N, CA, C and O atoms as a printed pandas DataFrame, in Angstrom:
     atom_number atom_name residue_name chain_id  residue_number  x_coord  y_coord  z_coord
0              1         N          UNK        A               1  -46.137  -50.068  -45.214
1              2        CA          UNK        A               1  -45.150  -49.018  -45.198
2              3         C          UNK        A               1  -45.338  -48.215  -43.908
3              4         O          UNK        A               1  -46.451  -47.820  -43.563
4              5         N          UNK        A               2  -44.229  -47.985  -43.207
5              6        CA          UNK        A               2  -44.275  -47.231  -41.957
6              7         C          UNK        A               2  -44.361  -45.737  -42.248
7              8         O          UNK        A               2  -43.792  -45.221  -43.211
8              9         N          UNK        A               3  -45.075  -45.097  -41.398
9             10        CA          UNK        A               3  -45.140  -43.652  -41.560
10            11         C          UNK        A               3  -43.879  -43.018  -40.955
11            12         O          UNK        A               3  -43.186  -43.641  -40.149
12            13         N          UNK        A               4  -43.611  -41.856  -41.327
13            14        CA          UNK        A               4  -42.424  -41.118  -40.853
14            15         C          UNK        A               4  -42.496  -40.910  -39.331
15            16         O          UNK        A               4  -41.472  -40.974  -38.650
16            17         N          UNK        A               5  -43.673  -40.667  -38.811
17            18        CA          UNK        A               5  -43.872  -40.461  -37.378
18            19         C          UNK        A               5  -43.574  -41.741  -36.591
19            20         O          UNK        A               5  -42.936  -41.700  -35.539
20            21         N          UNK        A               6  -44.041  -42.869  -37.115
21            22        CA          UNK        A               6  -43.754  -44.138  -36.454
22            23         C          UNK        A               6  -42.249  -44.400  -36.414
23            24         O          UNK        A               6  -41.723  -44.935  -35.438
24            25         N          UNK        A               7  -41.587  -44.022  -37.467
25            26        CA          UNK        A               7  -40.150  -44.228  -37.547
26            27         C          UNK        A               7  -39.416  -43.342  -36.526
27            28         O          UNK        A               7  -38.486  -43.801  -35.864
28            29         N          UNK        A               8  -39.826  -42.104  -36.405
29            30        CA          UNK        A               8  -39.183  -41.180  -35.466
30            31         C          UNK        A               8  -39.435  -41.562  -34.016
31            32         O          UNK        A               8  -38.569  -41.374  -33.162
32            33         N          UNK        A               9  -40.630  -42.103  -33.732
33            34        CA          UNK        A               9  -40.993  -42.419  -32.359
34            35         C          UNK        A               9  -40.860  -43.900  -32.023
35            36         O          UNK        A               9  -41.425  -44.360  -31.031
36            37         N          UNK        A              10  -40.149  -44.625  -32.807
37            38        CA          UNK        A              10  -40.000  -46.048  -32.520
38            39         C          UNK        A              10  -39.252  -46.238  -31.197
39            40         O          UNK        A              10  -38.296  -45.518  -30.910
40            41         N          UNK        A              11  -39.690  -47.204  -30.402
41            42        CA          UNK        A              11  -39.048  -47.431  -29.101
42            43         C          UNK        A              11  -37.556  -47.734  -29.210
43            44         O          UNK        A              11  -36.778  -47.309  -28.356
44            45         N          UNK        A              12  -37.154  -48.451  -30.233
45            46        CA          UNK        A              12  -35.735  -48.772  -30.387
46            47         C          UNK        A              12  -34.906  -47.518  -30.638
47            48         O          UNK        A              12  -33.822  -47.357  -30.078
48            49         N          UNK        A              13  -35.411  -46.660  -31.458
49            50        CA          UNK        A              13  -34.679  -45.419  -31.773
50            51         C          UNK        A              13  -34.605  -44.513  -30.536
51            52         O          UNK        A              13  -33.552  -43.952  -30.232
52            53         N          UNK        A              14  -35.720  -44.377  -29.838
53            54        CA          UNK        A              14  -35.735  -43.535  -28.634
54            55         C          UNK        A              14  -34.839  -44.117  -27.544
55            56         O          UNK        A              14  -34.138  -43.377  -26.853
56            57         N          UNK        A              15  -34.862  -45.439  -27.390
57            58        CA          UNK        A              15  -34.048  -46.082  -26.363
58            59         C          UNK        A              15  -32.558  -45.798  -26.608
59            60         O          UNK        A              15  -31.800  -45.560  -25.669
60            61         N          UNK        A              16  -32.161  -45.829  -27.864
61            62        CA          UNK        A              16  -30.759  -45.544  -28.193
62            63         C          UNK        A              16  -30.369  -44.126  -27.784
63            64         O          UNK        A              16  -29.258  -43.896  -27.307
64            65         N          UNK        A              17  -31.269  -43.194  -27.969
65            66        CA          UNK        A              17  -30.966  -41.801  -27.630
66            67         C          UNK        A              17  -31.006  -41.563  -26.122
67            68         O          UNK        A              17  -30.301  -40.697  -25.603
68            69         N          UNK        A              18  -31.829  -42.332  -25.433
69            70        CA          UNK        A              18  -31.986  -42.116  -24.001
70            71         C          UNK        A              18  -30.912  -42.800  -23.169
71            72         O          UNK        A              18  -30.722  -42.461  -22.001
72            73         N          UNK        A              19  -30.218  -43.748  -23.755
73            74        CA          UNK        A              19  -29.182  -44.422  -22.987
74            75         C          UNK        A              19  -28.076  -43.421  -22.669
75            76         O          UNK        A              19  -27.551  -42.727  -23.539
76            77         N          UNK        A              20  -27.759  -43.383  -21.409
77            78        CA          UNK        A              20  -26.727  -42.443  -20.984
78            79         C          UNK        A              20  -25.365  -43.081  -21.143
79            80         O          UNK        A              20  -25.181  -44.281  -20.942
80            81         N          UNK        A              21  -24.443  -42.257  -21.501
81            82        CA          UNK        A              21  -23.082  -42.747  -21.561
82            83         C          UNK        A              21  -22.608  -43.016  -20.142
83            84         O          UNK        A              21  -22.853  -42.233  -19.224
84            85         N          UNK        A              22  -21.938  -44.118  -19.989
85            86        CA          UNK        A              22  -21.422  -44.427  -18.665
86            87         C          UNK        A              22  -20.230  -43.530  -18.392
87            88         O          UNK        A              22  -19.240  -43.527  -19.123
88            89         N          UNK        A              23  -20.359  -42.780  -17.329
89            90        CA          UNK        A              23  -19.272  -41.887  -16.953
90            91         C          UNK        A              23  -18.460  -42.562  -15.863
91            92         O          UNK        A              23  -19.021  -43.203  -14.975
92            93         N          UNK        A              24  -17.165  -42.423  -15.926
93            94        CA          UNK        A              24  -16.353  -43.029  -14.881
94            95         C          UNK        A              24  -16.669  -42.395  -13.533
95            96         O          UNK        A              24  -16.918  -41.193  -13.439
96            97         N          UNK        A              25  -16.657  -43.211  -12.508
97            98        CA          UNK        A              25  -16.943  -42.702  -11.162
98            99         C          UNK        A              25  -15.859  -41.712  -10.772
99           100         O          UNK        A              25  -14.677  -41.959  -11.009
100          101         N          UNK        A              26  -16.255  -40.582  -10.171
101          102        CA          UNK        A              26  -15.243  -39.611   -9.773
102          103         C          UNK        A              26  -14.331  -40.217   -8.708
103          104         O          UNK        A              26  -14.760  -40.947   -7.815
104          105         N          UNK        A              27  -13.070  -39.881   -8.848
105          106        CA          UNK        A              27  -12.098  -40.391   -7.888
106          107         C          UNK        A              27  -12.346  -39.756   -6.529
107          108         O          UNK        A              27  -12.535  -38.546   -6.408
108          109         N          UNK        A              28  -12.340  -40.592   -5.531
109          110        CA          UNK        A              28  -12.530  -40.074   -4.188
110          111         C          UNK        A              28  -11.193  -39.574   -3.666
111          112         O          UNK        A              28  -10.196  -40.295   -3.641
112          113         N          UNK        A              29  -11.207  -38.347   -3.261
113          114        CA          UNK        A              29   -9.993  -37.777   -2.689
114          115         C          UNK        A              29  -10.315  -37.319   -1.283
115          116         O          UNK        A              29  -11.406  -36.823   -0.999
116          117         N          UNK        A              30   -9.366  -37.493   -0.436
117          118        CA          UNK        A              30   -9.599  -37.025    0.924
118          119         C          UNK        A              30   -9.211  -35.560    0.986
119          120         O          UNK        A              30   -8.067  -35.183    0.732
120          121         N          UNK        A              31  -10.167  -34.771    1.322
121          122        CA          UNK        A              31   -9.962  -33.334    1.404
122          123         C          UNK        A              31   -9.899  -32.956    2.871
123          124         O          UNK        A              31  -10.808  -33.251    3.647
124          125         N          UNK        A              32   -8.826  -32.307    3.230
125          126        CA          UNK        A              32   -8.690  -31.866    4.614
126          127         C          UNK        A              32   -9.685  -30.741    4.868
127          128         O          UNK        A              32   -9.908  -29.903    3.995
128          129         N          UNK        A              33  -10.276  -30.715    6.037
129          130        CA          UNK        A              33  -11.204  -29.618    6.324
130          131         C          UNK        A              33  -10.462  -28.288    6.288
131          132         O          UNK        A              33   -9.309  -28.197    6.711
132          133         N          UNK        A              34  -11.125  -27.268    5.784
133          134        CA          UNK        A              34  -10.449  -25.974    5.699
134          135         C          UNK        A              34  -10.108  -25.444    7.086
135          136         O          UNK        A              34  -10.857  -25.604    8.050
136          137         N          UNK        A              35   -8.961  -24.815    7.139
137          138        CA          UNK        A              35   -8.558  -24.218    8.407
138          139         C          UNK        A              35   -9.455  -23.016    8.692
139          140         O          UNK        A              35   -9.864  -22.316    7.765
140          141         N          UNK        A              36   -9.760  -22.774    9.955
141          142        CA          UNK        A              36  -10.610  -21.621   10.260
142          143         C          UNK        A              36   -9.921  -20.325    9.843
143          144         O          UNK        A              36   -8.702  -20.178    9.930
144          145         N          UNK        A              37  -10.739  -19.414    9.397
145          146        CA          UNK        A              37  -10.201  -18.121    8.975
146          147         C          UNK        A              37   -9.683  -17.349   10.173
147          148         O          UNK        A              37  -10.131  -17.527   11.306
148          149         N          UNK        A              38   -8.743  -16.502    9.889
149          150        CA          UNK        A              38   -8.235  -15.589   10.903
150          151         C          UNK        A              38   -9.371  -14.640   11.270
151          152         O          UNK        A              38  -10.104  -14.201   10.384
152          153         N          UNK        A              39   -9.534  -14.318   12.527
153          154        CA          UNK        A              39  -10.641  -13.441   12.933
154          155         C          UNK        A              39  -10.682  -12.110   12.185
155          156         O          UNK        A              39  -11.765  -11.600   11.895
156          157         N          UNK        A              40   -9.525  -11.546   11.871
157          158        CA          UNK        A              40   -9.520  -10.276   11.140
158          159         C          UNK        A              40  -10.064  -10.488    9.728
159          160         O          UNK        A              40  -10.750   -9.620    9.188
160          161         N          UNK        A              41   -9.758  -11.646    9.131
161          162        CA          UNK        A              41  -10.291  -11.949    7.796
162          163         C          UNK        A              41  -11.807  -12.081    7.836
163          164         O          UNK        A              41  -12.493  -11.684    6.894
164          165         N          UNK        A              42  -12.325  -12.634    8.918
165          166        CA          UNK        A              42  -13.780  -12.744    9.055
166          167         C          UNK        A              42  -14.431  -11.366    9.155
167          168         O          UNK        A              42  -15.501  -11.136    8.590
168          169         N          UNK        A              43  -13.787  -10.464    9.867
169          170        CA          UNK        A              43  -14.322   -9.100    9.973
170          171         C          UNK        A              43  -14.271   -8.423    8.607
171          172         O          UNK        A              43  -15.196   -7.701    8.234
172          173         N          UNK        A              44  -13.188   -8.657    7.859
173          174        CA          UNK        A              44  -13.087   -8.078    6.520
174          175         C          UNK        A              44  -14.191   -8.608    5.609
175          176         O          UNK        A              44  -14.761   -7.866    4.809
176          177         N          UNK        A              45  -14.486   -9.902    5.742
177          178        CA          UNK        A              45  -15.561  -10.490    4.940
178          179         C          UNK        A              45  -16.910   -9.889    5.334
179          180         O          UNK        A              45  -17.742   -9.606    4.471
180          181         N          UNK        A              46  -17.126   -9.694    6.633
181          182        CA          UNK        A              46  -18.354   -9.055    7.106
182          183         C          UNK        A              46  -18.468   -7.647    6.527
183          184         O          UNK        A              46  -19.540   -7.226    6.092
184          185         N          UNK        A              47  -17.364   -6.937    6.530
185          186        CA          UNK        A              47  -17.338   -5.570    6.001
186          187         C          UNK        A              47  -17.690   -5.559    4.513
187          188         O          UNK        A              47  -18.460   -4.714    4.058
188          189         N          UNK        A              48  -17.123   -6.498    3.762
189          190        CA          UNK        A              48  -17.392   -6.562    2.322
190          191         C          UNK        A              48  -18.849   -6.926    2.048
191          192         O          UNK        A              48  -19.488   -6.336    1.177
192          193         N          UNK        A              49  -19.371   -7.900    2.795
193          194        CA          UNK        A              49  -20.764   -8.305    2.600
194          195         C          UNK        A              49  -21.729   -7.172    2.942
195          196         O          UNK        A              49  -22.696   -6.928    2.220
196          197         N          UNK        A              50  -21.457   -6.493    4.039
197          198        CA          UNK        A              50  -22.325   -5.381    4.444
198          199         C          UNK        A              50  -22.265   -4.251    3.419
199          200         O          UNK        A              50  -23.288   -3.648    3.093
200          201         N          UNK        A              51  -21.070   -3.968    2.915
201          202        CA          UNK        A              51  -20.931   -2.917    1.906
202          203         C          UNK        A              51  -21.650   -3.248    0.614
203          204         O          UNK        A              51  -22.229   -2.373   -0.029
204          205         N          UNK        A              52  -21.610   -4.534    0.232
205          206        CA          UNK        A              52  -22.276   -4.946   -0.998
206          207         C          UNK        A              52  -23.795   -4.974   -0.829
207          208         O          UNK        A              52  -24.536   -4.639   -1.752
208          209         N          UNK        A              53  -24.242   -5.371    0.341
209          210        CA          UNK        A              53  -25.678   -5.502    0.568
210          211         C          UNK        A              53  -26.350   -4.167    0.851
211          212         O          UNK        A              53  -27.488   -3.933    0.444
212          213         N          UNK        A              54  -25.633   -3.295    1.552
213          214        CA          UNK        A              54  -26.201   -1.997    1.919
214          215         C          UNK        A              54  -25.263   -0.877    1.478
215          216         O          UNK        A              54  -24.619   -0.250    2.319
216          217         N          UNK        A              55  -25.178   -0.618    0.192
217          218        CA          UNK        A              55  -24.309    0.472   -0.250
218          219         C          UNK        A              55  -24.833    1.812    0.266
219          220         O          UNK        A              55  -26.036    2.072    0.237
220          221         N          UNK        A              56  -23.946    2.630    0.723
221          222        CA          UNK        A              56  -24.350    3.936    1.223
222          223         C          UNK        A              56  -24.957    3.900    2.598
223          224         O          UNK        A              56  -25.685    4.817    2.980
224          225         N          UNK        A              57  -24.670    2.852    3.355
225          226        CA          UNK        A              57  -25.245    2.739    4.704
226          227         C          UNK        A              57  -24.418    3.500    5.733
227          228         O          UNK        A              57  -24.552    3.262    6.933
228          229         N          UNK        A              58  -23.567    4.411    5.277
229          230        CA          UNK        A              58  -22.726    5.168    6.187
230          231         C          UNK        A              58  -23.564    5.966    7.171
231          232         O          UNK        A              58  -23.207    6.088    8.343
232          233         N          UNK        A              59  -24.665    6.503    6.702
233          234        CA          UNK        A              59  -25.519    7.307    7.571
234          235         C          UNK        A              59  -26.158    6.456    8.658
235          236         O          UNK        A              59  -26.552    6.976    9.702
236          237         N          UNK        A              60  -26.264    5.176    8.428
237          238        CA          UNK        A              60  -26.895    4.299    9.395
238          239         C          UNK        A              60  -25.913    3.771   10.435
239          240         O          UNK        A              60  -26.328    3.112   11.388
240          241         N          UNK        A              61  -24.637    4.044   10.274
241          242        CA          UNK        A              61  -23.647    3.661   11.279
242          243         C          UNK        A              61  -23.088    2.265   11.153
243          244         O          UNK        A              61  -22.291    1.855   11.996
244          245         N          UNK        A              62  -23.475    1.514   10.131
245          246        CA          UNK        A              62  -22.982    0.153    9.976
246          247         C          UNK        A              62  -21.465    0.099    9.809
247          248         O          UNK        A              62  -20.815   -0.702   10.481
248          249         N          UNK        A              63  -20.881    0.914    8.944
249          250        CA          UNK        A              63  -19.419    0.883    8.815
250          251         C          UNK        A              63  -18.695    1.269   10.111
251          252         O          UNK        A              63  -17.605    0.769   10.388
252          253         N          UNK        A              64  -19.295    2.143   10.886
253          254        CA          UNK        A              64  -18.677    2.552   12.156
254          255         C          UNK        A              64  -18.638    1.376   13.124
255          256         O          UNK        A              64  -17.614    1.123   13.758
256          257         N          UNK        A              65  -19.748    0.659   13.237
257          258        CA          UNK        A              65  -19.798   -0.501   14.128
258          259         C          UNK        A              65  -18.820   -1.582   13.687
259          260         O          UNK        A              65  -18.132   -2.177   14.516
260          261         N          UNK        A              66  -18.758   -1.836   12.387
261          262        CA          UNK        A              66  -17.834   -2.851   11.884
262          263         C          UNK        A              66  -16.399   -2.407   12.103
263          264         O          UNK        A              66  -15.534   -3.237   12.386
264          265         N          UNK        A              67  -16.128   -1.106   11.976
265          266        CA          UNK        A              67  -14.790   -0.583   12.248
266          267         C          UNK        A              67  -14.373   -0.805   13.694
267          268         O          UNK        A              67  -13.217   -1.124   13.969
268          269         N          UNK        A              68  -15.320   -0.636   14.621
269          270        CA          UNK        A              68  -15.015   -0.881   16.037
270          271         C          UNK        A              68  -14.716   -2.361   16.277
271          272         O          UNK        A              68  -13.805   -2.708   17.029
272          273         N          UNK        A              69  -15.499   -3.230   15.625
273          274        CA          UNK        A              69  -15.247   -4.661   15.753
274          275         C          UNK        A              69  -13.854   -4.989   15.226
275          276         O          UNK        A              69  -13.120   -5.764   15.838
276          277         N          UNK        A              70  -13.493   -4.396   14.086
277          278        CA          UNK        A              70  -12.165   -4.636   13.505
278          279         C          UNK        A              70  -11.069   -4.227   14.488
279          280         O          UNK        A              70  -10.108   -4.970   14.690
280          281         N          UNK        A              71  -11.206   -3.058   15.095
281          282        CA          UNK        A              71  -10.191   -2.592   16.047
282          283         C          UNK        A              71  -10.038   -3.559   17.210
283          284         O          UNK        A              71   -8.922   -3.914   17.589
284          285         N          UNK        A              72  -11.162   -3.982   17.776
285          286        CA          UNK        A              72  -11.111   -4.895   18.918
286          287         C          UNK        A              72  -10.528   -6.252   18.546
287          288         O          UNK        A              72   -9.756   -6.831   19.310
288          289         N          UNK        A              73  -10.896   -6.755   17.380
289          290        CA          UNK        A              73  -10.384   -8.055   16.942
290          291         C          UNK        A              73   -8.897   -7.964   16.635
291          292         O          UNK        A              73   -8.139   -8.876   16.965
292          293         N          UNK        A              74   -8.474   -6.874   16.005
293          294        CA          UNK        A              74   -7.049   -6.710   15.723
294          295         C          UNK        A              74   -6.233   -6.616   17.009
295          296         O          UNK        A              74   -5.114   -7.126   17.069
296          297         N          UNK        A              75   -6.779   -5.975   18.031
297          298        CA          UNK        A              75   -6.085   -5.908   19.316
298          299         C          UNK        A              75   -6.025   -7.280   19.980
299          300         O          UNK        A              75   -5.005   -7.643   20.566
300          301         N          UNK        A              76   -7.110   -8.041   19.890
301          302        CA          UNK        A              76   -7.166   -9.346   20.542
302          303         C          UNK        A              76   -6.303  -10.378   19.828
303          304         O          UNK        A              76   -5.700  -11.238   20.470
304          305         N          UNK        A              77   -6.243  -10.296   18.515
305          306        CA          UNK        A              77   -5.484  -11.266   17.717
306          307         C          UNK        A              77   -4.400  -10.531   16.951
307          308         O          UNK        A              77   -4.544  -10.258   15.759
308          309         N          UNK        A              78   -3.333  -10.217   17.628
309          310        CA          UNK        A              78   -2.257   -9.437   17.021
310          311         C          UNK        A              78   -1.365  -10.274   16.115
311          312         O          UNK        A              78   -0.541   -9.715   15.391
312          313         N          UNK        A              79   -1.504  -11.603   16.132
313          314        CA          UNK        A              79   -0.650  -12.477   15.329
314          315         C          UNK        A              79   -0.866  -12.257   13.851
315          316         O          UNK        A              79   -1.945  -11.865   13.407
316          317         N          UNK        A              80    0.187  -12.520   13.100
317          318        CA          UNK        A              80    0.083  -12.408   11.645
318          319         C          UNK        A              80   -0.811  -13.520   11.125
319          320         O          UNK        A              80   -0.879  -14.598   11.716
320          321         N          UNK        A              81   -1.484  -13.265   10.041
321          322        CA          UNK        A              81   -2.339  -14.288    9.445
322          323         C          UNK        A              81   -1.461  -15.433    8.957
323          324         O          UNK        A              81   -0.377  -15.226    8.412
324          325         N          UNK        A              82   -1.957  -16.636    9.167
325          326        CA          UNK        A              82   -1.234  -17.800    8.689
326          327         C          UNK        A              82   -0.161  -18.291    9.637
327          328         O          UNK        A              82    0.535  -19.255    9.318
328          329         N          UNK        A              83   -0.001  -17.666   10.790
329          330        CA          UNK        A              83    0.986  -18.128   11.757
330          331         C          UNK        A              83    0.272  -18.672   12.973
331          332         O          UNK        A              83   -0.941  -18.527   13.120
332          333         N          UNK        A              84    1.029  -19.289   13.825
333          334        CA          UNK        A              84    0.451  -19.859   15.036
334          335         C          UNK        A              84    0.184  -18.809   16.102
335          336         O          UNK        A              84   -0.422  -19.111   17.129
336          337         N          UNK        A              85    0.630  -17.576   15.871
337          338        CA          UNK        A              85    0.393  -16.519   16.858
338          339         C          UNK        A              85   -1.097  -16.302   17.078
339          340         O          UNK        A              85   -1.522  -15.980   18.187
340          341         N          UNK        A              86   -1.888  -16.476   16.029
341          342        CA          UNK        A              86   -3.332  -16.299   16.152
342          343         C          UNK        A              86   -3.907  -17.336   17.104
343          344         O          UNK        A              86   -4.758  -17.017   17.934
344          345         N          UNK        A              87   -3.446  -18.574   16.988
345          346        CA          UNK        A              87   -3.956  -19.630   17.849
346          347         C          UNK        A              87   -3.589  -19.357   19.305
347          348         O          UNK        A              87   -4.408  -19.563   20.200
348          349         N          UNK        A              88   -2.374  -18.900   19.543
349          350        CA          UNK        A              88   -1.982  -18.651   20.925
350          351         C          UNK        A              88   -2.729  -17.448   21.479
351          352         O          UNK        A              88   -3.072  -17.418   22.660
352          353         N          UNK        A              89   -2.979  -16.463   20.636
353          354        CA          UNK        A              89   -3.736  -15.301   21.113
354          355         C          UNK        A              89   -5.160  -15.705   21.438
355          356         O          UNK        A              89   -5.743  -15.204   22.400
356          357         N          UNK        A              90   -5.730  -16.609   20.645
357          358        CA          UNK        A              90   -7.088  -17.059   20.889
358          359         C          UNK        A              90   -7.194  -17.914   22.132
359          360         O          UNK        A              90   -8.240  -17.950   22.779
360          361         N          UNK        A              91   -6.100  -18.614   22.475
361          362        CA          UNK        A              91   -6.114  -19.468   23.654
362          363         C          UNK        A              91   -5.960  -18.662   24.930
363          364         O          UNK        A              91   -6.351  -19.116   26.005
364          365         N          UNK        A              92   -5.393  -17.469   24.820
365          366        CA          UNK        A              92   -5.234  -16.634   26.005
366          367         C          UNK        A              92   -6.602  -16.124   26.429
367          368         O          UNK        A              92   -7.571  -16.179   25.672
368          369         N          UNK        A              93   -6.654  -15.638   27.635
369          370        CA          UNK        A              93   -7.919  -15.108   28.147
370          371         C          UNK        A              93   -8.208  -13.763   27.493
371          372         O          UNK        A              93   -7.842  -12.713   28.020
372          373         N          UNK        A              94   -8.863  -13.805   26.350
373          374        CA          UNK        A              94   -9.219  -12.599   25.620
374          375         C          UNK        A              94  -10.685  -12.310   25.906
375          376         O          UNK        A              94  -11.542  -13.178   25.744
376          377         N          UNK        A              95  -10.962  -11.099   26.328
377          378        CA          UNK        A              95  -12.337  -10.708   26.632
378          379         C          UNK        A              95  -13.013  -10.267   25.336
379          380         O          UNK        A              95  -12.763   -9.171   24.835
380          381         N          UNK        A              96  -13.868  -11.132   24.804
381          382        CA          UNK        A              96  -14.561  -10.834   23.559
382          383         C          UNK        A              96  -15.983  -10.340   23.787
383          384         O          UNK        A              96  -16.762  -10.231   22.840
384          385         N          UNK        A              97  -16.323  -10.043   25.023
385          386        CA          UNK        A              97  -17.671   -9.546   25.317
386          387         C          UNK        A              97  -18.003   -8.266   24.543
387          388         O          UNK        A              97  -19.108   -8.146   24.013
388          389         N          UNK        A              98  -17.063   -7.301   24.465
389          390        CA          UNK        A              98  -17.381   -6.090   23.680
390          391         C          UNK        A              98  -17.611   -6.397   22.197
391          392         O          UNK        A              98  -18.437   -5.761   21.544
392          393         N          UNK        A              99  -16.872   -7.377   21.678
393          394        CA          UNK        A              99  -17.047   -7.752   20.268
394          395         C          UNK        A              99  -18.435   -8.367   20.081
395          396         O          UNK        A              99  -19.138   -8.039   19.125
396          397         N          UNK        A             100  -18.823   -9.248   20.985
397          398        CA          UNK        A             100  -20.148   -9.864   20.896
398          399         C          UNK        A             100  -21.256   -8.815   20.977
399          400         O          UNK        A             100  -22.257   -8.896   20.264
400          401         N          UNK        A             101  -21.066   -7.836   21.848
401          402        CA          UNK        A             101  -22.063   -6.776   21.998
402          403         C          UNK        A             101  -22.190   -5.968   20.702
403          404         O          UNK        A             101  -23.295   -5.648   20.264
404          405         N          UNK        A             102  -21.043   -5.645   20.097
405          406        CA          UNK        A             102  -21.076   -4.913   18.835
406          407         C          UNK        A             102  -21.690   -5.752   17.720
407          408         O          UNK        A             102  -22.430   -5.231   16.885
408          409         N          UNK        A             103  -21.388   -7.050   17.702
409          410        CA          UNK        A             103  -21.975   -7.918   16.681
410          411         C          UNK        A             103  -23.490   -8.016   16.844
411          412         O          UNK        A             103  -24.221   -8.102   15.857
412          413         N          UNK        A             104  -23.953   -8.003   18.084
413          414        CA          UNK        A             104  -25.405   -7.975   18.317
414          415         C          UNK        A             104  -26.020   -6.690   17.776
415          416         O          UNK        A             104  -27.099   -6.711   17.184
416          417         N          UNK        A             105  -25.324   -5.568   17.983
417          418        CA          UNK        A             105  -25.819   -4.289   17.469
418          419         C          UNK        A             105  -25.833   -4.294   15.943
419          420         O          UNK        A             105  -26.762   -3.785   15.317
420          421         N          UNK        A             106  -24.779   -4.883   15.349
421          422        CA          UNK        A             106  -24.721   -4.969   13.887
422          423         C          UNK        A             106  -25.868   -5.829   13.367
423          424         O          UNK        A             106  -26.503   -5.488   12.369
424          425         N          UNK        A             107  -26.127   -6.929   14.039
425          426        CA          UNK        A             107  -27.228   -7.803   13.633
426          427         C          UNK        A             107  -28.562   -7.063   13.690
427          428         O          UNK        A             107  -29.371   -7.167   12.768
428          429         N          UNK        A             108  -28.790   -6.321   14.764
429          430        CA          UNK        A             108  -30.034   -5.560   14.893
430          431         C          UNK        A             108  -30.161   -4.516   13.787
431          432         O          UNK        A             108  -31.231   -4.341   13.205
432          433         N          UNK        A             109  -29.058   -3.827   13.505
433          434        CA          UNK        A             109  -29.072   -2.794   12.473
434          435         C          UNK        A             109  -29.311   -3.399   11.091
435          436         O          UNK        A             109  -30.049   -2.831   10.285
436          437         N          UNK        A             110  -28.697   -4.538   10.815
437          438        CA          UNK        A             110  -28.892   -5.201    9.519
438          439         C          UNK        A             110  -30.351   -5.630    9.364
439          440         O          UNK        A             110  -30.926   -5.490    8.285
440          441         N          UNK        A             111  -30.947   -6.148   10.431
441          442        CA          UNK        A             111  -32.362   -6.517   10.362
442          443         C          UNK        A             111  -33.242   -5.300   10.093
443          444         O          UNK        A             111  -34.193   -5.376    9.315
444          445         N          UNK        A             112  -32.926   -4.189   10.732
445          446        CA          UNK        A             112  -33.701   -2.968   10.506
446          447         C          UNK        A             112  -33.528   -2.471    9.072
447          448         O          UNK        A             112  -34.494   -2.035    8.445
448          449         N          UNK        A             113  -32.308   -2.535    8.554
449          450        CA          UNK        A             113  -32.072   -2.113    7.177
450          451         C          UNK        A             113  -32.779   -3.029    6.193
451          452         O          UNK        A             113  -33.298   -2.571    5.175
452          453         N          UNK        A             114  -32.803   -4.326    6.493
453          454        CA          UNK        A             114  -33.533   -5.264    5.646
454          455         C          UNK        A             114  -35.020   -4.967    5.606
455          456         O          UNK        A             114  -35.649   -5.015    4.549
456          457         N          UNK        A             115  -35.578   -4.658    6.782
457          458        CA          UNK        A             115  -37.001   -4.320    6.821
458          459         C          UNK        A             115  -37.277   -3.070    6.000
459          460         O          UNK        A             115  -38.286   -2.991    5.299
460          461         N          UNK        A             116  -36.389   -2.106    6.086
461          462        CA          UNK        A             116  -36.555   -0.884    5.297
462          463         C          UNK        A             116  -36.482   -1.152    3.806
463          464         O          UNK        A             116  -37.191   -0.511    3.031
464          465         N          UNK        A             117  -35.645   -2.083    3.391
465          466        CA          UNK        A             117  -35.530   -2.415    1.970
466          467         C          UNK        A             117  -36.771   -3.121    1.470
467          468         O          UNK        A             117  -37.199   -2.897    0.338
468          469         N          UNK        A             118  -37.361   -3.980    2.304
469          470        CA          UNK        A             118  -38.534   -4.744    1.885
470          471         C          UNK        A             118  -39.755   -3.873    1.717
471          472         O          UNK        A             118  -40.612   -4.157    0.880
472          473         N          UNK        A             119  -39.846   -2.814    2.502
473          474        CA          UNK        A             119  -41.020   -1.938    2.442
474          475         C          UNK        A             119  -41.015   -1.048    1.224
475          476         O          UNK        A             119  -42.056   -0.520    0.832
476          477         N          UNK        A             120  -39.880   -0.878    0.634
477          478        CA          UNK        A             120  -39.792    0.029   -0.529
478          479         C          UNK        A             120  -40.283   -0.593   -1.762
479          480         O          UNK        A             120  -40.274    0.039   -2.818
């Protein structure tokens, strides 16, 4: 007479439970690469991320720097979102050096704020 434990742990019984159901292979679909975001949308995303990560960072000047970047980007890319005006504005000789400089300052400030958060 088999014991209850032998019955529960029998290889045949376990094998039945371990067999995976065959799942149909997922259909391959060709997905077009996403179109690049409009530069103003990228600044808005930066603003949202910074606000979520550093709430109350107004005293540190982060929102001010991001606001300046927004102004410069809006001036450089005056086209409406989703139109070809953005592409033509980007192809023109737009001086983005001030934007890069501000982004460097934002990066430095974010690193400093991160260090301050870690020490607490």
